[in-house]
C-alpha positions as CSV (number, residue, x, y, z in Angstrom):
1,X,8.8,-16.1,-11.7
2,X,5.1,-15.9,-12.4
3,X,2.4,-13.0,-11.9
4,X,1.2,-14.8,-9.0
5,X,4.3,-15.2,-7.1
6,X,5.8,-11.5,-7.9
7,X,2.1,-10.4,-7.2
8,X,2.1,-12.0,-4.0
9,X,5.4,-10.5,-3.1
10,X,4.5,-7.4,-4.1
11,X,1.3,-7.1,-1.9
12,X,3.4,-8.4,1.0
13,X,6.0,-5.5,0.5
14,X,3.0,-3.3,0.7
15,X,1.6,-4.7,3.4
16,X,5.1,-4.5,5.4
17,X,5.0,-0.6,4.8
18,X,1.3,0.2,5.3
19,X,2.0,-0.3,9.1
20,X,-1.4,1.3,9.4
21,X,-3.6,-0.8,7.4
22,X,-5.1,2.1,5.8
23,X,-4.7,0.5,2.1
24,X,-2.2,3.4,1.1
25,X,1.3,4.4,2.0
26,X,2.4,8.1,2.5
27,X,4.8,9.2,-0.3
28,X,7.3,10.5,2.3
29,X,7.4,7.0,3.9
30,X,7.7,5.2,0.4
31,X,10.5,7.7,-0.5
32,X,12.2,6.8,2.8
33,X,11.7,2.8,2.1
34,X,13.3,3.4,-1.8
35,X,16.0,5.5,-0.2
36,X,16.9,2.4,2.4
37,X,16.5,-0.1,-0.4
38,X,18.5,1.8,-2.9
39,X,21.2,3.5,-0.7
40,X,22.9,6.7,-2.8
41,X,20.2,7.0,-4.9
42,X,19.6,10.8,-5.6
43,X,16.8,12.8,-4.3
44,X,15.7,14.0,-8.0
45,X,15.2,10.6,-8.9
46,X,13.1,9.2,-6.0
47,X,11.0,12.5,-6.5
48,X,10.4,11.4,-10.3
49,X,9.7,7.8,-9.6
50,X,7.3,9.4,-6.9
51,X,5.5,12.1,-9.1
52,X,5.2,9.5,-12.0
53,X,3.2,7.0,-9.7
54,X,1.4,9.4,-7.5
55,X,-0.7,10.1,-10.4
56,X,-3.7,11.8,-8.3
57,X,-1.3,13.6,-6.3
58,X,-3.0,13.2,-3.3
59,X,0.3,12.3,-1.4
60,X,-0.3,8.6,-1.1
61,X,0.3,5.6,-2.9
62,X,-2.2,2.7,-3.2
63,X,-1.3,-0.7,-3.7
64,X,-2.0,-0.7,-7.5
65,X,0.0,2.4,-7.9
66,X,2.9,0.7,-5.7
67,X,3.0,-2.5,-8.2
68,X,2.8,-0.3,-11.4
69,X,5.9,1.5,-9.7
70,X,7.7,-1.4,-9.1
71,X,7.0,-3.3,-12.3
72,X,8.0,-0.2,-14.3
73,X,11.5,0.1,-12.3
74,X,11.8,-3.8,-12.7
75,X,11.2,-4.0,-16.3
76,X,14.5,-2.2,-17.9
77,X,16.8,-4.4,-15.9
78,X,14.8,-7.2,-17.1
79,X,15.5,-6.0,-20.6
80,X,19.1,-5.4,-20.3
81,X,20.0,-8.7,-18.9
């Protein structure tokens, strides 16, 4: 899968979460989405992921931050495969 297709998929996923169309996702909403996508993930791991990505600590995640989170989280799985 190339960057164009994965970038488009990530932008669509972000848009699906950004229901208000504000260009950002509330950290709490992203936490709920992560927990829904990965049932059983512990709260500490979710908190660590969000702390890593919300660098400016404004309580929101931009598309750029979201893409970095998704690419960072996907990278170890690709290496291990």
